[in-house]
KOLSE-390524 format. One record per residue (C-alpha): residue number from 0; residue in one letter; x, y, z. Coordinates in nm, 2 decimals, always signed. Last residue first. Layout:
N
<num: NUM, residu: A, u: X, v: Y, w: Z>
...
END
This chain:
380
<num: 379, residu: R, u: +1.27, v: -0.12, w: +0.24>
<num: 378, residu: L, u: +1.11, v: -0.03, w: -0.10>
<num: 377, residu: V, u: +1.32, v: +0.22, w: -0.29>
<num: 376, residu: S, u: +1.31, v: +0.08, w: -0.64>
<num: 375, residu: K, u: +0.94, v: -0.02, w: -0.62>
<num: 374, residu: L, u: +0.85, v: +0.34, w: -0.53>
<num: 373, residu: F, u: +1.05, v: +0.47, w: -0.83>
<num: 372, residu: K, u: +0.86, v: +0.25, w: -1.07>
<num: 371, residu: I, u: +0.53, v: +0.36, w: -0.91>
<num: 370, residu: L, u: +0.63, v: +0.73, w: -0.94>
<num: 369, residu: N, u: +0.71, v: +0.69, w: -1.31>
<num: 368, residu: Q, u: +0.37, v: +0.53, w: -1.38>
<num: 367, residu: S, u: +0.19, v: +0.81, w: -1.19>
<num: 366, residu: A, u: +0.38, v: +1.09, w: -1.37>
<num: 365, residu: S, u: +0.31, v: +0.92, w: -1.71>
<num: 364, residu: E, u: -0.06, v: +0.90, w: -1.64>
<num: 363, residu: R, u: -0.09, v: +1.25, w: -1.49>
<num: 362, residu: S, u: +0.07, v: +1.42, w: -1.79>
<num: 361, residu: F, u: +0.35, v: +1.67, w: -1.72>
<num: 360, residu: N, u: +0.64, v: +1.57, w: -1.94>
<num: 359, residu: K, u: +0.53, v: +1.48, w: -2.29>
<num: 358, residu: I, u: +0.19, v: +1.67, w: -2.29>
<num: 357, residu: V, u: +0.36, v: +1.95, w: -2.11>
<num: 356, residu: N, u: +0.63, v: +2.01, w: -2.38>
<num: 355, residu: Q, u: +0.39, v: +1.97, w: -2.67>
<num: 354, residu: Y, u: +0.16, v: +2.23, w: -2.52>
<num: 353, residu: S, u: +0.44, v: +2.49, w: -2.47>
<num: 352, residu: N, u: +0.56, v: +2.43, w: -2.83>
<num: 351, residu: E, u: +0.21, v: +2.49, w: -2.96>
<num: 350, residu: G, u: +0.20, v: +2.82, w: -2.77>
<num: 349, residu: M, u: +0.52, v: +2.92, w: -2.93>
<num: 348, residu: K, u: +0.39, v: +2.84, w: -3.27>
<num: 347, residu: Q, u: +0.07, v: +3.04, w: -3.20>
<num: 346, residu: M, u: +0.28, v: +3.33, w: -3.09>
<num: 345, residu: I, u: +0.49, v: +3.31, w: -3.41>
<num: 344, residu: E, u: +0.18, v: +3.31, w: -3.63>
<num: 343, residu: R, u: +0.02, v: +3.60, w: -3.44>
<num: 342, residu: D, u: +0.32, v: +3.83, w: -3.48>
<num: 341, residu: L, u: +0.58, v: +3.90, w: -3.21>
<num: 340, residu: E, u: +0.73, v: +4.25, w: -3.16>
<num: 339, residu: L, u: +0.47, v: +4.34, w: -2.89>
<num: 338, residu: I, u: +0.59, v: +4.04, w: -2.68>
<num: 337, residu: N, u: +0.95, v: +4.17, w: -2.68>
<num: 336, residu: L, u: +0.82, v: +4.51, w: -2.58>
<num: 335, residu: L, u: +0.64, v: +4.35, w: -2.29>
<num: 334, residu: S, u: +0.96, v: +4.18, w: -2.18>
<num: 333, residu: K, u: +1.15, v: +4.52, w: -2.19>
<num: 332, residu: Y, u: +0.87, v: +4.68, w: -1.97>
<num: 331, residu: V, u: +0.88, v: +4.39, w: -1.73>
<num: 330, residu: E, u: +1.26, v: +4.42, w: -1.69>
<num: 329, residu: E, u: +1.23, v: +4.80, w: -1.63>
<num: 328, residu: K, u: +0.94, v: +4.76, w: -1.38>
<num: 327, residu: N, u: +1.13, v: +4.52, w: -1.16>
<num: 326, residu: I, u: +1.14, v: +4.15, w: -1.10>
<num: 325, residu: E, u: +1.47, v: +4.04, w: -1.24>
<num: 324, residu: N, u: +1.56, v: +3.77, w: -1.49>
<num: 323, residu: L, u: +1.21, v: +3.76, w: -1.65>
<num: 322, residu: I, u: +1.25, v: +3.48, w: -1.89>
<num: 321, residu: F, u: +1.07, v: +3.46, w: -2.23>
<num: 320, residu: G, u: +0.84, v: +3.23, w: -2.42>
<num: 319, residu: N, u: +0.79, v: +2.91, w: -2.61>
<num: 318, residu: K, u: +1.09, v: +2.87, w: -2.84>
<num: 317, residu: N, u: +1.28, v: +3.14, w: -2.66>
<num: 316, residu: E, u: +1.61, v: +2.98, w: -2.75>
<num: 315, residu: P, u: +1.57, v: +2.69, w: -2.50>
<num: 314, residu: L, u: +1.23, v: +2.57, w: -2.38>
<num: 313, residu: L, u: +1.06, v: +2.72, w: -2.07>
<num: 312, residu: L, u: +0.86, v: +2.47, w: -1.87>
<num: 311, residu: E, u: +1.11, v: +2.23, w: -1.71>
<num: 310, residu: N, u: +1.38, v: +2.49, w: -1.65>
<num: 309, residu: I, u: +1.12, v: +2.73, w: -1.51>
<num: 308, residu: N, u: +0.99, v: +2.47, w: -1.26>
<num: 307, residu: G, u: +1.09, v: +2.66, w: -0.95>
<num: 306, residu: A, u: +0.97, v: +3.00, w: -1.06>
<num: 305, residu: K, u: +1.25, v: +3.24, w: -0.95>
<num: 304, residu: R, u: +1.36, v: +3.29, w: -1.31>
<num: 303, residu: S, u: +1.03, v: +3.47, w: -1.36>
<num: 302, residu: L, u: +0.82, v: +3.34, w: -1.64>
<num: 301, residu: L, u: +0.67, v: +3.49, w: -1.96>
<num: 300, residu: L, u: +0.50, v: +3.19, w: -2.12>
<num: 299, residu: P, u: +0.35, v: +3.12, w: -2.46>
<num: 298, residu: K, u: +0.00, v: +2.97, w: -2.44>
<num: 297, residu: K, u: -0.13, v: +2.64, w: -2.58>
<num: 296, residu: L, u: -0.41, v: +2.57, w: -2.33>
<num: 295, residu: F, u: -0.20, v: +2.29, w: -2.17>
<num: 294, residu: S, u: +0.08, v: +2.55, w: -2.14>
<num: 293, residu: A, u: -0.15, v: +2.78, w: -1.95>
<num: 292, residu: E, u: -0.23, v: +2.51, w: -1.70>
<num: 291, residu: I, u: +0.14, v: +2.43, w: -1.66>
<num: 290, residu: P, u: +0.21, v: +2.81, w: -1.62>
<num: 289, residu: T, u: -0.06, v: +2.81, w: -1.34>
<num: 288, residu: L, u: +0.09, v: +2.53, w: -1.14>
<num: 287, residu: P, u: +0.38, v: +2.71, w: -0.97>
<num: 286, residu: N, u: +0.66, v: +2.50, w: -0.82>
<num: 285, residu: P, u: +0.87, v: +2.67, w: -0.56>
<num: 284, residu: D, u: +0.74, v: +3.02, w: -0.60>
<num: 283, residu: L, u: +0.93, v: +3.33, w: -0.48>
<num: 282, residu: K, u: +0.97, v: +3.66, w: -0.66>
<num: 281, residu: T, u: +0.69, v: +3.58, w: -0.91>
<num: 280, residu: P, u: +0.65, v: +3.77, w: -1.24>
<num: 279, residu: L, u: +0.42, v: +3.50, w: -1.38>
<num: 278, residu: A, u: +0.29, v: +3.59, w: -1.73>
<num: 277, residu: F, u: +0.07, v: +3.40, w: -1.98>
<num: 276, residu: F, u: +0.04, v: +3.51, w: -2.34>
<num: 275, residu: D, u: -0.23, v: +3.53, w: -2.61>
<num: 274, residu: S, u: -0.53, v: +3.54, w: -2.38>
<num: 273, residu: A, u: -0.89, v: +3.44, w: -2.44>
<num: 272, residu: I, u: -0.82, v: +3.08, w: -2.35>
<num: 271, residu: L, u: -0.66, v: +3.18, w: -2.03>
<num: 270, residu: C, u: -0.95, v: +3.40, w: -1.94>
<num: 269, residu: E, u: -1.20, v: +3.12, w: -2.01>
<num: 268, residu: K, u: -1.00, v: +2.88, w: -1.80>
<num: 267, residu: V, u: -0.99, v: +3.12, w: -1.51>
<num: 266, residu: E, u: -1.37, v: +3.16, w: -1.55>
<num: 265, residu: L, u: -1.42, v: +2.79, w: -1.53>
<num: 264, residu: Q, u: -1.20, v: +2.76, w: -1.22>
<num: 263, residu: D, u: -1.38, v: +3.03, w: -1.02>
<num: 262, residu: R, u: -1.26, v: +3.39, w: -1.02>
<num: 261, residu: Q, u: -1.10, v: +3.61, w: -0.75>
<num: 260, residu: G, u: -1.04, v: +3.97, w: -0.85>
<num: 259, residu: M, u: -1.05, v: +4.07, w: -1.22>
<num: 258, residu: I, u: -0.81, v: +4.36, w: -1.22>
<num: 257, residu: F, u: -0.82, v: +4.46, w: -1.59>
<num: 256, residu: Y, u: -0.54, v: +4.67, w: -1.74>
<num: 255, residu: N, u: -0.67, v: +4.83, w: -2.06>
<num: 254, residu: N, u: -0.80, v: +5.14, w: -1.89>
<num: 253, residu: L, u: -0.47, v: +5.21, w: -1.72>
<num: 252, residu: N, u: -0.56, v: +5.57, w: -1.64>
<num: 251, residu: N, u: -0.25, v: +5.63, w: -1.42>
<num: 250, residu: I, u: -0.43, v: +5.74, w: -1.11>
<num: 249, residu: K, u: -0.70, v: +5.47, w: -1.15>
<num: 248, residu: K, u: -0.46, v: +5.18, w: -1.22>
<num: 247, residu: Y, u: -0.25, v: +5.28, w: -0.92>
<num: 246, residu: T, u: -0.55, v: +5.30, w: -0.69>
<num: 245, residu: V, u: -0.68, v: +4.95, w: -0.81>
<num: 244, residu: L, u: -0.33, v: +4.81, w: -0.76>
<num: 243, residu: K, u: -0.29, v: +4.94, w: -0.41>
<num: 242, residu: E, u: -0.64, v: +4.83, w: -0.31>
<num: 241, residu: M, u: -0.57, v: +4.48, w: -0.43>
<num: 240, residu: F, u: -0.23, v: +4.46, w: -0.27>
<num: 239, residu: E, u: -0.34, v: +4.25, w: +0.03>
<num: 238, residu: G, u: -0.48, v: +3.97, w: -0.18>
<num: 237, residu: E, u: -0.71, v: +3.86, w: -0.46>
<num: 236, residu: G, u: -0.66, v: +3.70, w: -0.80>
<num: 235, residu: I, u: -0.68, v: +3.74, w: -1.17>
<num: 234, residu: Q, u: -0.49, v: +4.02, w: -1.35>
<num: 233, residu: L, u: -0.59, v: +4.05, w: -1.72>
<num: 232, residu: V, u: -0.36, v: +4.27, w: -1.93>
<num: 231, residu: Y, u: -0.40, v: +4.44, w: -2.27>
<num: 230, residu: I, u: -0.15, v: +4.50, w: -2.54>
<num: 229, residu: K, u: -0.20, v: +4.71, w: -2.86>
<num: 228, residu: E, u: -0.37, v: +5.01, w: -2.71>
<num: 227, residu: K, u: -0.10, v: +5.02, w: -2.44>
<num: 226, residu: Q, u: +0.16, v: +5.05, w: -2.72>
<num: 225, residu: I, u: -0.01, v: +5.36, w: -2.86>
<num: 224, residu: K, u: -0.01, v: +5.53, w: -2.52>
<num: 223, residu: S, u: +0.35, v: +5.45, w: -2.46>
<num: 222, residu: L, u: +0.46, v: +5.16, w: -2.24>
<num: 221, residu: L, u: +0.61, v: +5.25, w: -1.90>
<num: 220, residu: N, u: +0.27, v: +5.18, w: -1.74>
<num: 219, residu: Y, u: +0.31, v: +4.81, w: -1.82>
<num: 218, residu: G, u: +0.63, v: +4.81, w: -1.61>
<num: 217, residu: E, u: +0.45, v: +4.96, w: -1.32>
<num: 216, residu: M, u: +0.17, v: +4.70, w: -1.35>
<num: 215, residu: F, u: +0.43, v: +4.42, w: -1.35>
<num: 214, residu: E, u: +0.62, v: +4.57, w: -1.06>
<num: 213, residu: V, u: +0.30, v: +4.58, w: -0.86>
<num: 212, residu: V, u: +0.21, v: +4.22, w: -0.93>
<num: 211, residu: G, u: +0.55, v: +4.08, w: -0.83>
<num: 210, residu: K, u: +0.40, v: +3.76, w: -0.69>
<num: 209, residu: R, u: +0.59, v: +3.78, w: -0.36>
<num: 208, residu: D, u: +0.46, v: +4.13, w: -0.29>
<num: 207, residu: N, u: +0.10, v: +4.03, w: -0.28>
<num: 206, residu: L, u: -0.20, v: +4.00, w: -0.51>
<num: 205, residu: T, u: -0.23, v: +3.62, w: -0.52>
<num: 204, residu: S, u: -0.18, v: +3.49, w: -0.87>
<num: 203, residu: I, u: -0.31, v: +3.45, w: -1.22>
<num: 202, residu: L, u: -0.17, v: +3.68, w: -1.48>
<num: 201, residu: C, u: -0.30, v: +3.70, w: -1.84>
<num: 200, residu: V, u: -0.15, v: +3.89, w: -2.13>
<num: 199, residu: L, u: -0.38, v: +3.99, w: -2.42>
<num: 198, residu: I, u: -0.24, v: +4.11, w: -2.75>
<num: 197, residu: A, u: -0.51, v: +4.32, w: -2.92>
<num: 196, residu: E, u: -0.66, v: +4.23, w: -3.26>
<num: 195, residu: A, u: -0.97, v: +4.07, w: -3.12>
<num: 194, residu: P, u: -1.05, v: +4.38, w: -2.92>
<num: 193, residu: I, u: -1.12, v: +4.31, w: -2.54>
<num: 192, residu: E, u: -1.47, v: +4.37, w: -2.42>
<num: 191, residu: L, u: -1.46, v: +4.08, w: -2.17>
<num: 190, residu: K, u: -1.75, v: +3.91, w: -2.34>
<num: 189, residu: H, u: -1.60, v: +4.00, w: -2.68>
<num: 188, residu: R, u: -1.28, v: +3.83, w: -2.57>
<num: 187, residu: I, u: -1.47, v: +3.52, w: -2.48>
<num: 186, residu: T, u: -1.65, v: +3.51, w: -2.81>
<num: 185, residu: N, u: -1.32, v: +3.56, w: -2.99>
<num: 184, residu: K, u: -1.17, v: +3.26, w: -2.81>
<num: 183, residu: C, u: -1.46, v: +3.03, w: -2.88>
<num: 182, residu: F, u: -1.50, v: +2.78, w: -2.60>
<num: 181, residu: D, u: -1.60, v: +2.43, w: -2.74>
<num: 180, residu: D, u: -1.29, v: +2.25, w: -2.61>
<num: 179, residu: I, u: -0.94, v: +2.39, w: -2.56>
<num: 178, residu: C, u: -0.80, v: +2.17, w: -2.27>
<num: 177, residu: F, u: -0.76, v: +2.25, w: -1.91>
<num: 176, residu: F, u: -1.05, v: +2.04, w: -1.78>
<num: 175, residu: A, u: -0.93, v: +1.70, w: -1.91>
<num: 174, residu: E, u: -0.57, v: +1.78, w: -1.82>
<num: 173, residu: D, u: -0.66, v: +1.83, w: -1.45>
<num: 172, residu: I, u: -0.32, v: +1.94, w: -1.33>
<num: 171, residu: T, u: +0.01, v: +1.78, w: -1.25>
<num: 170, residu: N, u: +0.28, v: +1.85, w: -1.00>
<num: 169, residu: P, u: +0.59, v: +1.69, w: -1.14>
<num: 168, residu: L, u: +0.72, v: +1.37, w: -0.97>
<num: 167, residu: F, u: +1.09, v: +1.30, w: -1.04>
<num: 166, residu: G, u: +1.26, v: +1.06, w: -0.81>
<num: 165, residu: V, u: +1.55, v: +1.11, w: -0.56>
<num: 164, residu: S, u: +1.73, v: +0.83, w: -0.37>
<num: 163, residu: A, u: +1.91, v: +0.96, w: -0.07>
<num: 162, residu: N, u: +2.29, v: +0.98, w: -0.04>
<num: 161, residu: S, u: +2.33, v: +1.36, w: -0.07>
<num: 160, residu: N, u: +2.08, v: +1.44, w: +0.20>
<num: 159, residu: Y, u: +2.08, v: +1.81, w: +0.27>
<num: 158, residu: N, u: +2.23, v: +1.95, w: -0.05>
<num: 157, residu: R, u: +2.08, v: +1.66, w: -0.23>
<num: 156, residu: V, u: +1.73, v: +1.80, w: -0.15>
<num: 155, residu: Y, u: +1.81, v: +2.14, w: -0.29>
<num: 154, residu: L, u: +1.97, v: +2.01, w: -0.61>
<num: 153, residu: E, u: +1.66, v: +1.79, w: -0.67>
<num: 152, residu: S, u: +1.43, v: +2.09, w: -0.60>
<num: 151, residu: K, u: +1.61, v: +2.30, w: -0.87>
<num: 150, residu: H, u: +1.58, v: +2.00, w: -1.11>
<num: 149, residu: N, u: +1.20, v: +1.99, w: -1.09>
<num: 148, residu: P, u: +0.90, v: +1.83, w: -0.93>
<num: 147, residu: V, u: +1.07, v: +1.63, w: -0.65>
<num: 146, residu: V, u: +1.03, v: +1.29, w: -0.49>
<num: 145, residu: F, u: +1.24, v: +1.20, w: -0.20>
<num: 144, residu: A, u: +1.39, v: +0.89, w: -0.03>
<num: 143, residu: D, u: +1.45, v: +0.72, w: +0.30>
<num: 142, residu: F, u: +1.38, v: +1.03, w: +0.50>
<num: 141, residu: K, u: +1.57, v: +1.09, w: +0.83>
<num: 140, residu: K, u: +1.85, v: +1.29, w: +0.67>
<num: 139, residu: F, u: +1.60, v: +1.56, w: +0.57>
<num: 138, residu: I, u: +1.51, v: +1.62, w: +0.93>
<num: 137, residu: I, u: +1.87, v: +1.68, w: +1.05>
<num: 136, residu: G, u: +1.94, v: +1.91, w: +0.74>
<num: 135, residu: R, u: +1.62, v: +2.11, w: +0.80>
<num: 134, residu: L, u: +1.73, v: +2.17, w: +1.16>
<num: 133, residu: K, u: +2.07, v: +2.29, w: +1.05>
<num: 132, residu: D, u: +1.92, v: +2.53, w: +0.80>
<num: 131, residu: I, u: +1.67, v: +2.66, w: +1.06>
<num: 130, residu: F, u: +1.96, v: +2.72, w: +1.30>
<num: 129, residu: K, u: +2.18, v: +2.88, w: +1.04>
<num: 128, residu: N, u: +1.93, v: +3.14, w: +0.92>
<num: 127, residu: K, u: +1.79, v: +3.13, w: +0.57>
<num: 126, residu: N, u: +1.42, v: +3.13, w: +0.64>
<num: 125, residu: R, u: +1.19, v: +3.20, w: +0.34>
<num: 124, residu: Q, u: +1.37, v: +2.96, w: +0.11>
<num: 123, residu: A, u: +1.22, v: +2.97, w: -0.25>
<num: 122, residu: D, u: +1.54, v: +3.05, w: -0.44>
<num: 121, residu: I, u: +1.72, v: +2.76, w: -0.27>
<num: 120, residu: H, u: +1.46, v: +2.50, w: -0.36>
<num: 119, residu: G, u: +1.15, v: +2.35, w: -0.20>
<num: 118, residu: E, u: +0.90, v: +2.13, w: -0.37>
<num: 117, residu: S, u: +0.98, v: +1.82, w: -0.16>
<num: 116, residu: W, u: +0.75, v: +1.51, w: -0.16>
<num: 115, residu: F, u: +0.91, v: +1.33, w: +0.13>
<num: 114, residu: L, u: +0.94, v: +0.95, w: +0.14>
<num: 113, residu: L, u: +0.94, v: +0.71, w: +0.43>
<num: 112, residu: T, u: +0.96, v: +0.34, w: +0.35>
<num: 111, residu: S, u: +0.74, v: +0.18, w: +0.62>
<num: 110, residu: K, u: +0.84, v: +0.00, w: +0.94>
<num: 109, residu: L, u: +0.58, v: +0.21, w: +1.14>
<num: 108, residu: K, u: +0.75, v: +0.14, w: +1.47>
<num: 107, residu: N, u: +1.10, v: +0.23, w: +1.35>
<num: 106, residu: K, u: +0.98, v: +0.56, w: +1.19>
<num: 105, residu: H, u: +0.78, v: +0.67, w: +1.49>
<num: 104, residu: L, u: +0.97, v: +1.00, w: +1.54>
<num: 103, residu: L, u: +0.97, v: +1.05, w: +1.16>
<num: 102, residu: I, u: +0.59, v: +1.02, w: +1.15>
<num: 101, residu: N, u: +0.54, v: +1.28, w: +1.42>
<num: 100, residu: I, u: +0.78, v: +1.53, w: +1.26>
<num: 99, residu: V, u: +0.60, v: +1.50, w: +0.93>
<num: 98, residu: S, u: +0.26, v: +1.54, w: +1.09>
<num: 97, residu: P, u: +0.37, v: +1.84, w: +1.30>
<num: 96, residu: S, u: +0.49, v: +2.02, w: +0.99>
<num: 95, residu: N, u: +0.86, v: +2.10, w: +0.96>
<num: 94, residu: W, u: +0.91, v: +1.96, w: +0.61>
<num: 93, residu: S, u: +0.61, v: +2.15, w: +0.49>
<num: 92, residu: G, u: +0.37, v: +1.97, w: +0.25>
<num: 91, residu: A, u: +0.36, v: +1.62, w: +0.12>
<num: 90, residu: M, u: +0.46, v: +1.30, w: +0.30>
<num: 89, residu: L, u: +0.48, v: +0.97, w: +0.11>
<num: 88, residu: I, u: +0.44, v: +0.67, w: +0.33>
<num: 87, residu: W, u: +0.54, v: +0.34, w: +0.16>
<num: 86, residu: N, u: +0.47, v: -0.02, w: +0.24>
<num: 85, residu: P, u: +0.15, v: +0.09, w: +0.42>
<num: 84, residu: K, u: +0.03, v: -0.08, w: +0.74>
<num: 83, residu: L, u: -0.32, v: +0.08, w: +0.73>
<num: 82, residu: D, u: -0.39, v: +0.03, w: +1.10>
<num: 81, residu: K, u: -0.05, v: +0.15, w: +1.20>
<num: 80, residu: L, u: -0.10, v: +0.46, w: +0.99>
<num: 79, residu: K, u: -0.43, v: +0.53, w: +1.15>
<num: 78, residu: K, u: -0.28, v: +0.50, w: +1.50>
<num: 77, residu: I, u: +0.01, v: +0.73, w: +1.40>
<num: 76, residu: L, u: -0.23, v: +1.00, w: +1.28>
<num: 75, residu: D, u: -0.47, v: +0.98, w: +1.58>
<num: 74, residu: F, u: -0.34, v: +1.30, w: +1.75>
<num: 73, residu: N, u: -0.36, v: +1.52, w: +1.45>
<num: 72, residu: F, u: -0.19, v: +1.85, w: +1.52>
<num: 71, residu: H, u: -0.22, v: +2.07, w: +1.20>
<num: 70, residu: P, u: +0.01, v: +2.36, w: +1.16>
<num: 69, residu: Y, u: -0.11, v: +2.67, w: +0.97>
<num: 68, residu: F, u: +0.18, v: +2.91, w: +0.89>
<num: 67, residu: N, u: +0.16, v: +3.23, w: +0.68>
<num: 66, residu: K, u: +0.09, v: +3.43, w: +1.00>
<num: 65, residu: F, u: -0.03, v: +3.19, w: +1.26>
<num: 64, residu: E, u: -0.35, v: +2.98, w: +1.28>
<num: 63, residu: P, u: -0.41, v: +2.69, w: +1.52>
<num: 62, residu: H, u: -0.56, v: +2.36, w: +1.38>
<num: 61, residu: F, u: -0.62, v: +2.10, w: +1.65>
<num: 60, residu: G, u: -0.72, v: +1.76, w: +1.51>
<num: 59, residu: N, u: -0.96, v: +1.51, w: +1.36>
<num: 58, residu: L, u: -0.82, v: +1.33, w: +1.06>
<num: 57, residu: F, u: -0.99, v: +1.33, w: +0.72>
<num: 56, residu: T, u: -0.94, v: +0.99, w: +0.56>
<num: 55, residu: Y, u: -0.91, v: +0.88, w: +0.19>
<num: 54, residu: N, u: -0.97, v: +0.59, w: -0.04>
<num: 53, residu: Y, u: -0.97, v: +0.68, w: -0.41>
<num: 52, residu: H, u: -1.21, v: +0.82, w: -0.67>
<num: 51, residu: N, u: -1.24, v: +1.18, w: -0.54>
<num: 50, residu: E, u: -1.47, v: +1.40, w: -0.76>
<num: 49, residu: D, u: -1.79, v: +1.27, w: -0.59>
<num: 48, residu: N, u: -1.68, v: +1.38, w: -0.25>
<num: 47, residu: N, u: -1.64, v: +1.74, w: -0.35>
<num: 46, residu: F, u: -1.40, v: +1.96, w: -0.14>
<num: 45, residu: K, u: -1.43, v: +2.33, w: -0.20>
<num: 44, residu: W, u: -1.17, v: +2.57, w: -0.34>
<num: 43, residu: F, u: -1.10, v: +2.91, w: -0.19>
<num: 42, residu: R, u: -0.79, v: +2.85, w: +0.02>
<num: 41, residu: R, u: -0.72, v: +3.18, w: +0.19>
<num: 40, residu: P, u: -0.71, v: +3.02, w: +0.54>
<num: 39, residu: E, u: -0.68, v: +2.64, w: +0.54>
<num: 38, residu: T, u: -0.91, v: +2.35, w: +0.45>
<num: 37, residu: K, u: -1.03, v: +2.00, w: +0.53>
<num: 36, residu: A, u: -0.75, v: +1.91, w: +0.77>
<num: 35, residu: C, u: -0.47, v: +1.65, w: +0.82>
<num: 34, residu: Y, u: -0.57, v: +1.46, w: +0.50>
<num: 33, residu: I, u: -0.47, v: +1.10, w: +0.48>
<num: 32, residu: V, u: -0.47, v: +0.95, w: +0.13>
<num: 31, residu: H, u: -0.50, v: +0.57, w: +0.07>
<num: 30, residu: F, u: -0.38, v: +0.35, w: -0.22>
<num: 29, residu: N, u: -0.36, v: -0.03, w: -0.26>
<num: 28, residu: I, u: -0.11, v: -0.19, w: -0.49>
<num: 27, residu: N, u: -0.22, v: -0.46, w: -0.73>
<num: 26, residu: Q, u: -0.01, v: -0.32, w: -1.01>
<num: 25, residu: K, u: -0.31, v: -0.22, w: -1.22>
<num: 24, residu: N, u: -0.46, v: -0.09, w: -0.89>
<num: 23, residu: L, u: -0.16, v: +0.15, w: -0.86>
<num: 22, residu: E, u: -0.23, v: +0.29, w: -1.21>
<num: 21, residu: V, u: -0.60, v: +0.35, w: -1.13>
<num: 20, residu: N, u: -0.51, v: +0.51, w: -0.79>
<num: 19, residu: L, u: -0.25, v: +0.74, w: -0.95>
<num: 18, residu: V, u: -0.52, v: +0.86, w: -1.20>
<num: 17, residu: N, u: -0.76, v: +0.96, w: -0.92>
<num: 16, residu: F, u: -0.47, v: +1.10, w: -0.71>
<num: 15, residu: F, u: -0.36, v: +1.33, w: -0.99>
<num: 14, residu: A, u: -0.71, v: +1.49, w: -1.04>
<num: 13, residu: T, u: -0.74, v: +1.53, w: -0.66>
<num: 12, residu: R, u: -0.39, v: +1.68, w: -0.64>
<num: 11, residu: Y, u: -0.49, v: +1.96, w: -0.89>
<num: 10, residu: P, u: -0.81, v: +2.03, w: -0.71>
<num: 9, residu: T, u: -0.66, v: +2.06, w: -0.36>
<num: 8, residu: P, u: -0.72, v: +1.84, w: -0.05>
<num: 7, residu: I, u: -0.56, v: +1.95, w: +0.28>
<num: 6, residu: N, u: -0.23, v: +1.89, w: +0.47>
<num: 5, residu: T, u: -0.08, v: +1.58, w: +0.32>
<num: 4, residu: V, u: -0.01, v: +1.22, w: +0.41>
<num: 3, residu: I, u: +0.01, v: +0.98, w: +0.12>
<num: 2, residu: T, u: -0.03, v: +0.61, w: +0.18>
<num: 1, residu: L, u: +0.10, v: +0.36, w: -0.07>
<num: 0, residu: M, u: +0.00, v: +0.00, w: +0.00>
END
């Protein structure tokens, strides 16, 4: 049996777990997911029983809230794991979460192969003091193996546990949902009152400093009036910088810069389909999913070099997009000028390149099959 222990259910993990369950069953391996809580602050998705086609358990527990940290104390976690008797326990989430520490403390009693699903990398470290670094190293040496979504994360893991086995497990999305179906791009643009001939750039993120949303708007504002008529921006999301962005937009008369607020999954898909380019000017993001979604919808990418999976998503020689080396208004401005120089045919080719890349490397079926092979190779 494979048991995954994670904090809360998420839409992208649900879609992956469904496929993983099917692939595990083909190998006569049982599958069970343990959730430490049903939700966390600022998580807007809802859990739907009918969408989860695998065995799972929600643990009871104590869930205090701190700034940017939401630990879950589940006092029946070890009992549940002893009842399940899994061959492998794959832990996802924070390396210093109570559930991870609890499982590692009971490693000898559980007699399972312990793996950690690590998305961290050096660019995404929030705490860089020596004590935290030493503690991280102690904990990482307790795991038997790791799975990581990108090369940056592999280097990060090996820095703390050079002898551990490391497998590749990309975060996947609901491919069946993020595909171009019967939506008409021009119809959607008409609905949003965006001219068919304009270049539309879409951003999807929390509106805070980490996501570089202010710098992106300031960079857009450096464009000339004529250039602003040729390129539009859709910003989807909510956050602490909402009022700041709205005020800046109003003061500078950025009529073609739309601040959309929080949107449901279908509306996000519609906006992506309507767009010509996807942008993520993040300052810190271990493994963003939105550029994967955009790639499945055949969009060229403008990605910050701080995005953890940039090496896996952006192809060499600008074949499917551009890199933002620094997150400031000048770099954003230069990147927007690069986009303005592209014609429709080139953008469509770049979008097709994005699509071919994720079909090959980010499908749920291939990710599941590769994970199973890796699990068999590290079984204790």
